[in-house]
C-alpha positions in Angstrom: 86.7 32.8 -104.5 83.2 34.5 -105.2 81.2 33.8 -108.1 81.2 37.2 -109.4 85.0 37.8 -109.1 84.9 34.8 -111.1 82.4 36.2 -113.9 84.4 39.8 -113.8 87.6 37.8 -115.0 85.8 35.8 -117.7 84.9 39.4 -119.3 88.2 40.2 -119.5 88.8 37.4 -122.2 89.5 38.4 -125.7 90.2 35.6 -127.5 90.1 31.7 -127.3 93.5 31.3 -126.1 92.7 33.4 -123.3 89.8 31.5 -122.7 91.9 28.3 -122.0 94.5 30.2 -120.2 91.7 31.3 -117.8 90.6 28.1 -117.0 93.8 26.5 -116.3 94.6 29.1 -114.0 91.1 28.6 -112.2 92.2 24.8 -111.9 95.3 25.7 -110.5 93.6 27.8 -108.2 91.5 25.0 -107.2 88.1 25.0 -109.3 86.5 21.9 -110.3 85.9 21.1 -113.7 82.7 21.3 -113.5 82.4 24.6 -112.0 85.0 25.9 -114.5 82.8 25.0 -117.3 79.4 25.8 -115.3 81.1 29.9 -115.4 82.1 29.2 -119.0 78.6 28.0 -120.0 77.3 31.1 -117.9 79.5 33.7 -119.6 78.2 32.1 -123.3 74.7 32.6 -122.2 75.6 36.0 -121.2 76.9 37.2 -124.2 74.3 35.1 -126.3 72.0 37.8 -125.2 73.7 40.6 -127.1 74.1 40.1 -131.2 76.5 41.6 -133.9 76.0 45.4 -133.9 75.1 45.6 -129.7 77.7 46.5 -126.7 77.8 46.7 -123.8 79.6 49.5 -122.0 82.3 48.4 -119.3 80.8 50.4 -116.6 77.6 49.3 -117.1 75.6 52.7 -117.8 73.6 51.5 -120.7 74.0 50.1 -124.3 75.0 51.6 -127.3 74.4 50.2 -130.9 77.4 49.5 -133.0 77.6 50.2 -136.6 80.3 48.0 -136.8 79.5 44.8 -139.4 81.6 41.8 -139.3 81.2 38.8 -141.7 80.9 35.6 -139.8 84.4 33.9 -139.1 84.6 29.8 -139.4 86.3 27.5 -136.8 89.1 24.7 -138.1 86.2 22.5 -139.0 84.4 25.1 -141.0 81.8 25.7 -138.9 80.4 29.3 -138.8 81.6 31.6 -135.2 78.9 34.3 -134.2 81.0 37.4 -133.4 80.3 39.3 -130.0 80.8 42.6 -129.3 81.1 43.2 -125.4 82.5 46.2 -124.3 83.5 47.2 -127.8 85.8 44.0 -127.8 85.3 41.6 -130.8 85.4 37.8 -129.1 85.9 35.1 -131.4 85.3 32.5 -129.1 85.0 28.7 -129.5 83.6 26.2 -132.0 80.0 25.5 -132.1 80.2 22.3 -131.1 81.7 23.6 -127.8 79.2 25.7 -127.7 76.2 23.2 -127.5 78.0 21.0 -125.4 78.5 24.1 -122.5 75.0 25.0 -123.5 73.9 21.4 -122.6 75.5 21.6 -119.0 73.9 24.3 -118.5 70.8 23.1 -118.9 71.2 20.0 -117.2 72.9 22.2 -114.8 69.0 23.4 -114.0 67.2 20.4 -114.7 69.6 19.0 -111.8 68.6 22.0 -109.6 65.3 21.2 -110.4 65.6 18.0 -109.2 67.5 18.8 -106.2 64.2 20.8 -104.9 62.2 17.3 -105.5 64.8 15.6 -103.4 64.4 14.8 -99.5 66.4 15.7 -96.9 65.7 13.4 -93.7 66.8 12.6 -90.3 66.5 10.2 -87.8 65.1 10.3 -84.5 67.6 8.6 -81.9 68.9 8.6 -78.4 71.3 11.1 -79.6 69.3 13.2 -81.7 65.6 14.2 -80.1 62.4 14.7 -81.8 62.7 18.2 -80.8 65.9 18.6 -82.0 64.7 17.2 -85.4 61.7 19.5 -85.9 63.7 22.5 -85.0 66.0 21.2 -87.7 62.9 21.2 -90.8 62.4 24.5 -89.5 66.3 26.1 -90.5 65.7 23.6 -93.4 62.5 25.6 -94.5 63.8 28.7 -94.4 66.6 27.8 -96.5 65.2 25.6 -99.1 61.4 26.3 -99.0 60.5 23.5 -101.8 61.9 20.7 -100.9 60.6 17.9 -98.6 62.1 17.0 -95.4 61.2 13.5 -93.4 61.9 12.7 -90.0 62.4 9.0 -89.3 61.6 7.5 -86.1 63.1 4.0 -85.8 62.0 2.5 -82.9 58.8 2.1 -81.0 59.3 4.7 -78.1 57.0 7.6 -77.0 58.9 11.0 -78.3 58.0 14.1 -77.1 57.6 17.2 -79.3 58.2 20.0 -76.8 54.6 21.4 -77.1 51.5 20.6 -75.3 48.6 19.4 -76.5 44.8 18.8 -75.6 41.6 21.0 -74.7 42.4 24.3 -72.8 41.1 22.9 -70.0 43.1 19.5 -69.9 46.8 20.0 -71.3 48.9 17.0 -71.7 52.2 16.7 -73.2 52.6 16.2 -76.8 53.7 12.9 -77.7 54.5 11.3 -81.0 55.4 7.1 -81.6 54.5 4.1 -79.1 50.7 4.4 -79.8 50.6 7.7 -78.8 49.9 10.0 -81.3 48.5 13.6 -79.8 51.5 15.1 -80.2 50.7 15.2 -84.4 49.4 18.2 -83.7 52.8 19.9 -82.9 52.2 23.8 -82.3 49.1 23.8 -84.3 50.9 26.6 -86.2 51.0 27.2 -90.1 54.5 26.1 -91.0 55.1 22.7 -90.9 54.1 21.7 -94.8 56.2 19.5 -96.4 57.2 17.7 -93.2 56.4 13.9 -93.3 57.1 12.0 -90.2 57.6 8.1 -90.5 57.3 5.7 -87.5 56.7 1.8 -87.2 53.2 2.6 -86.9 52.2 5.1 -89.0 53.3 7.8 -92.0 51.9 11.3 -91.2 52.3 14.2 -94.3 51.8 17.7 -93.3 50.2 20.2 -95.8 49.1 23.6 -95.6 47.3 25.5 -92.6 49.2 23.0 -89.9 46.7 20.1 -91.5 47.7 16.9 -91.7 46.8 13.6 -93.4 47.9 10.1 -91.4 48.5 6.2 -93.1 48.4 3.3 -90.5 51.1 0.9 -91.7 50.2 -2.6 -92.7 50.8 -5.0 -89.7 49.3 -2.7 -87.4 45.9 -4.4 -85.7 44.5 -2.0 -83.6 44.6 2.0 -82.6 44.6 2.6 -78.7 42.6 4.3 -76.1 43.5 8.2 -76.7 46.0 7.2 -79.6 44.7 10.8 -82.0 42.7 12.5 -79.2 41.8 16.0 -80.0 44.0 16.0 -83.5 42.2 18.4 -84.9 44.3 19.6 -87.6 44.0 15.7 -88.6 41.6 15.2 -92.4 42.1 11.8 -93.2 43.2 8.6 -91.9 44.1 5.6 -94.1 43.7 2.2 -92.2 45.0 -1.0 -92.8 43.6 -3.9 -93.8 44.8 -6.3 -90.6 42.8 -3.7 -88.4 40.6 -5.4 -85.8 40.0 -2.8 -83.2 39.9 1.1 -82.7 40.0 2.2 -78.9 38.3 4.1 -76.8 38.7 7.9 -77.4 40.8 7.3 -80.1 39.7 9.8 -82.5 37.8 12.1 -80.3 37.7 15.5 -81.4 39.5 15.3 -84.8 37.1 18.1 -86.1 38.7 18.2 -89.4 38.3 14.7 -90.0 35.7 14.1 -93.2 35.6 10.7 -93.4 36.3 7.2 -92.2 36.6 4.4 -94.8 36.5 0.6 -92.6 35.1 -1.6 -95.2 38.1 -3.3 -96.3 39.4 -3.6 -92.9 38.9 -6.8 -90.1 37.9 -4.3 -88.0 35.3 -6.0 -84.7 35.2 -2.9 -82.5 35.0 0.1 -82.3 35.5 1.5 -78.7 33.7 4.1 -76.9 33.8 7.6 -77.9 36.1 6.3 -80.7 35.0 9.4 -83.0 33.1 11.6 -80.3 32.5 15.1 -81.7 34.2 14.6 -85.1 32.2 17.4 -86.2 33.5 17.1 -89.5 32.5 13.7 -90.2 30.7 13.4 -93.4 30.5 9.2 -94.2 31.4 6.5 -92.4 31.5 2.9 -93.5 31.7 -0.2 -92.0 33.0 -3.5 -92.7 31.0 -7.0 -92.5 32.7 -8.1 -89.5 31.7 -5.5 -87.2 30.5 -6.8 -83.9 30.4 -4.1 -81.3 30.1 -0.2 -81.2 31.0 1.4 -77.7 28.7 3.9 -76.1 29.1 7.3 -77.6 31.3 6.5 -80.3 29.8 8.8 -83.0 28.3 10.8 -80.8 28.2 14.7 -82.0 29.3 13.8 -85.7 26.9 16.3 -86.9 27.9 16.0 -90.5 26.6 12.7 -90.5 23.6 12.1 -92.7 23.1 8.7 -93.5 24.6 5.5 -91.6 24.5 1.9 -93.0 24.9 -1.5 -90.1 22.6 -3.5 -92.2 25.8 -5.4 -93.7 27.3 -5.7 -90.4 27.2 -8.4 -87.5 26.2 -5.9 -84.5 23.7 -7.3 -82.2 23.4 -4.3 -80.3 23.5 -0.6 -80.5 25.1 0.7 -77.2 24.9 4.0 -74.8 25.0 7.0 -77.0 26.6 5.5 -80.3 24.7 8.5 -82.7 23.4 11.0 -79.8 23.4 14.3 -81.4 23.9 13.8 -85.2 21.5 16.2 -85.7 21.4 15.7 -89.5 21.7 12.1 -89.7 18.6 11.2 -92.0 18.6 7.1 -92.5 19.9 4.4 -90.8 19.8 0.7 -91.8 19.4 -2.3 -89.1 21.2 -5.5 -89.3 19.1 -8.4 -88.8 20.3 -9.8 -85.9 19.9 -6.3 -84.0 18.5 -7.4 -80.3 18.6 -4.1 -78.5 19.3 -0.3 -78.9 20.9 1.1 -76.0 19.8 4.3 -73.8 20.2 7.7 -76.1 21.2 5.9 -78.7 19.5 8.2 -81.1 19.0 11.3 -78.6 18.1 14.3 -80.9 18.5 12.8 -84.3 16.4 15.5 -85.5 16.6 15.0 -89.0 16.1 11.2 -88.9 12.9 10.6 -91.0 12.0 6.6 -90.4 12.9 3.6 -88.8 12.1 0.3 -90.4 13.0 -2.5 -87.6 10.3 -5.1 -88.6 13.1 -7.1 -90.4 15.3 -7.3 -86.7 15.3 -9.7 -84.1 15.2 -6.6 -81.7 14.1 -7.0 -78.3 14.5 -3.9 -76.4 15.0 -0.3 -77.0 16.1 1.8 -74.0 15.6 5.1 -72.3 15.6 8.2 -74.7 16.8 6.3 -77.2 14.9 8.2 -79.8 14.4 11.1 -77.4 13.7 14.6 -79.5 13.8 12.7 -83.2 11.5 15.8 -84.2 11.4 14.8 -87.8 10.7 11.2 -87.2 7.3 10.3 -88.9 6.8 6.5 -88.7 8.4 3.8 -86.8 7.8 -0.1 -87.9 8.4 -2.1 -84.8 9.5 -5.9 -85.3 7.3 -8.8 -83.9 9.8 -9.8 -81.1 9.9 -6.4 -79.5 9.3 -6.8 -75.4 10.2 -3.4 -73.6 10.2 0.5 -74.9 12.1 2.4 -72.6 11.6 5.6 -70.6 11.2 8.4 -72.7 12.0 6.2 -75.6 10.2 8.9 -78.3 10.0 11.5 -76.1 9.1 14.9 -78.2 9.1 13.0 -81.7 6.5 15.9 -82.5 5.9 14.4 -86.3 5.4 10.4 -85.2 1.2 10.1 -86.5 0.8 6.4 -85.7 1.6 3.5 -84.0 1.0 -0.2 -84.2 2.3 -2.2 -81.2 3.8 -5.8 -81.7 2.1 -8.9 -79.7 5.2 -9.6 -77.3 5.3 -6.0 -76.5 4.9 -6.3 -72.0 6.2 -2.6 -70.6 6.3 1.0 -71.9 8.6 3.0 -69.9 7.2 6.3 -68.5 6.9 9.5 -71.0 8.1 7.0 -73.8 6.1 9.0 -76.0 5.4 12.2 -74.4 4.8 15.4 -76.5 4.5 13.2 -79.9 1.8 15.8 -80.8 0.9 14.8 -84.4 0.3 11.4 -83.3 -3.4 10.5 -84.1 -3.7 6.9 -83.5 -2.3 4.2 -80.9 -3.0 0.2 -81.2 -2.3 -1.7 -78.3 -4.5 -4.1 -79.2 -2.2 -7.2 -80.1 0.4 -6.2 -77.1 0.5 -8.3 -73.7 0.7 -5.0 -71.4 -0.6 -5.2 -68.2 -0.3 -1.3 -67.1 0.6 1.7 -69.1 3.0 3.8 -67.0 2.7 7.1 -66.4 2.7 10.3 -69.2 3.6 7.5 -71.8 1.1 9.6 -74.1 1.0 12.9 -72.4 0.6 16.4 -74.6 -0.3 13.9 -77.4 -2.6 16.3 -78.2 -3.5 14.8 -82.2 -4.5 12.0 -80.4 -8.0 10.7 -80.8 -8.5 7.1 -80.8 -6.8 4.0 -78.2 -7.2 0.6 -78.2 -6.1 -0.9 -75.1 -5.1 -4.4 -74.4 -7.5 -6.9 -72.8 -5.3 -7.9 -70.3 -4.5 -4.4 -69.2 -5.1 -3.8 -65.4 -3.7 -0.1 -64.4 -3.2 3.0 -66.2 -0.5 5.5 -64.9 -0.2 8.6 -63.5 -1.0 11.5 -66.1 -0.7 8.7 -68.6 -2.7 10.4 -71.3 -3.3 13.7 -69.9 -3.9 16.6 -72.3 -5.2 14.4 -74.9 -7.3 16.8 -76.0 -8.9 15.2 -79.3 -9.4 11.9 -77.8 -13.2 11.5 -77.9 -14.1 8.1 -76.8 -12.4 5.1 -74.8 -13.4 1.8 -74.3 -11.5 0.3 -71.0 -10.8 -3.3 -71.5 -12.6 -5.6 -68.4 -9.5 -6.1 -66.6 -8.8 -2.8 -65.7 -8.5 -2.7 -61.9 -7.3 1.2 -61.4 -6.8 4.4 -63.3 -4.2 6.6 -62.0 -4.2 10.3 -60.6 -4.3 12.8 -63.7 -4.6 9.8 -66.0 -6.9 11.6 -68.4 -6.5 15.3 -66.9 -7.8 18.2 -69.3 -8.7 15.3 -72.6 -11.7 17.8 -73.0 -13.0 16.0 -76.3 -14.3 12.9 -74.2 -18.0 13.0 -74.7 -19.1 9.6 -72.6 -17.5 7.2 -70.0 -18.6 3.8 -69.3 -16.1 2.0 -66.4 -15.4 -1.5 -66.5 -16.8 -4.2 -63.6 -13.6 -4.6 -62.6 -12.4 -1.4 -62.2 -11.5 -0.9 -58.4 -9.8 3.1 -57.9 -9.9 6.2 -60.2 -7.2 8.6 -59.0 -7.1 12.0 -57.9 -7.9 14.6 -60.7 -8.0 11.6 -63.4 -11.0 13.3 -65.0 -10.5 16.8 -64.4 -11.3 19.4 -66.8 -12.6 17.1 -69.1 -15.1 19.7 -69.9 -17.4 18.0 -72.6 -18.1 14.7 -70.9 -21.4 14.4 -70.2 -22.4 11.1 -69.0 -20.8 8.6 -66.7 -21.2 5.1 -65.4 -19.8 3.2 -62.4 -19.3 -0.7 -61.8 -20.3 -2.0 -58.5 -16.9 -2.9 -57.4 -16.0 0.7 -57.7 -13.9 1.7 -53.8 -12.0 4.4 -54.5 -12.4 7.9 -56.7 -10.0 10.0 -55.8 -10.3 13.9 -54.4 -11.4 16.0 -57.5 -11.3 13.3 -60.1 -14.2 14.8 -62.1 -14.2 18.6 -61.5 -14.3 20.8 -64.2 -16.1 18.5 -66.1 -18.8 21.4 -66.5 -20.9 19.2 -69.6 -21.8 16.2 -66.5 -25.4 15.6 -66.5 -25.8 11.8 -66.3 -23.9 9.7 -63.2 -25.1 6.3 -63.1 -23.8 4.4 -59.8 -24.3 0.9 -58.2 -26.5 1.2 -55.2 -24.1 -1.5 -53.5 -20.9 0.6 -54.4 -18.7 0.6 -51.8 -17.4 4.0 -52.2 -16.2 5.6 -49.3 -16.9 9.4 -50.2 -17.8 11.3 -53.1 -16.7 14.9 -51.1 -15.2 17.4 -53.8 -15.1 14.7 -56.8 -17.9 15.7 -59.0 -18.9 19.3 -59.8 -21.5 20.7 -57.9 -25.1 20.6 -59.1 -24.5 17.1 -60.8 -27.5 14.4 -60.3 -25.8 11.1 -59.2 -28.3 8.3 -59.9 -28.2 5.2 -57.9 -29.3 1.9 -59.8 -30.2 -1.4 -57.9 -27.5 -3.9 -59.6 -30.1 -6.9 -60.0 -33.4 -6.5 -60.5 -33.0 -4.7 -64.2 -32.4 -1.1 -63.0 -35.4 -1.4 -60.2 -35.3 0.9 -57.0 -33.0 3.4 -58.4 -33.0 6.8 -56.8 -31.2 10.0 -57.4 -29.4 12.9 -54.9 -28.0 16.1 -56.2 -24.5 17.4 -54.8 -24.8 20.5 -52.7 -21.4 20.6 -51.2 
């Protein structure tokens, strides 16, 4: 029976007796008492819109004013009953208590409808009712009840396919939910899942607008597996349980919507490699005190991070590329027990300003660990530091001065290449025996270098293009200077080489245009090709007559004089030759 038909029948009622008769008829036709009272109350509300003196025509063509005035009647209890004129018919409906009762029922029904909108509809995924079917049920339900919540409950630990593929455009995999794999939470990526909740034994998932969703990892979960939420780009937040101890490899890689990770209240001990790889929206991470390891690339490409606090953790090493490319990272604090920083660990962290490592037990800094940290102005090394890897501080253009600790035994090639604002380098307290190739090349602002006493060799291009370097004092034990070692250091004035020096490489001092005087020791045996060419200011060369240098051809500028001296006898028997070839 249509609701409009029932309303029309109520409109034909002219008296209380007819009202009761209509109710009896409706009961006989199968309507429940609640339905009958609802239509009666609805009719009462309709009548209440027209006071005495108002009328509505039967054909609904319009409203007309009535000049009739009636005195209010009274019911059997003496309560006053308003008279209503509907379709020009005067109806004395019912007593006032009944009116209040029906009006209350009408209001309760509205509350019931509002409450119903808040109630959750749910389906359970099983062998007979798949996740695909449950998702389709939600979409139909949403069209009919746009405000009601819908829940899909997955009671087992199995993996259930969504029916869509997920992943990058070059690597697509089936979207699954459950059993440790939650990449399928991305669904189809469309904005039509608001109000959906997915519950599994491991997680609760809540969907909002724009295909975004949040995840609560349930109590009892102790580990999050490899690639568990990989490329869940709609994921905006994750709540971790206190008992969590490990996060697997690439667990949240590519979750670009994730903004914060709060781990401080967990028992987390290890974070796997690439765990939060390229979570570009991530702005804050807090770590627990019990953290002992962070895998390679764990936070690589998290360009939103501005600070990282590791001082309270139990970390002993920071692995390969852990914070590589975090180009807004301005500050990092390190734990006391830290012993190593891996290769590329802070590669291109361009906003990093200062490194305070003196309170750590750091022993080694890996290759390219701070490569192109162009905002870095100062570094304080700990006493126990033994090695600095190749290109470790390559192109840290804002570095000003460096003092190295006593225990330092090696600096890799290109370690400080192109640190162009670096003005002074003090190596005197170190135990370095060699300076590798291009270690300080292109440090164009460098004005002074202090070498350690035990230094025996300076490598190829070690100080190439250090244009402001004016003087050098070599240690007595120095044995060799490599090819191009001081190429184009055009502010050098005078050089005295130590007695132990054996060889000077090809082009070692080429282009040192302001160099005026050279003094060579007796033990020198090799001066490389063009070692001092383009040294146009050179006027004085002193060389021992006992030297065993085999050739000086193409070594010095044409026209320069070489003065040979006798080592014994206070400089007697000096003679000179003028180069003409």
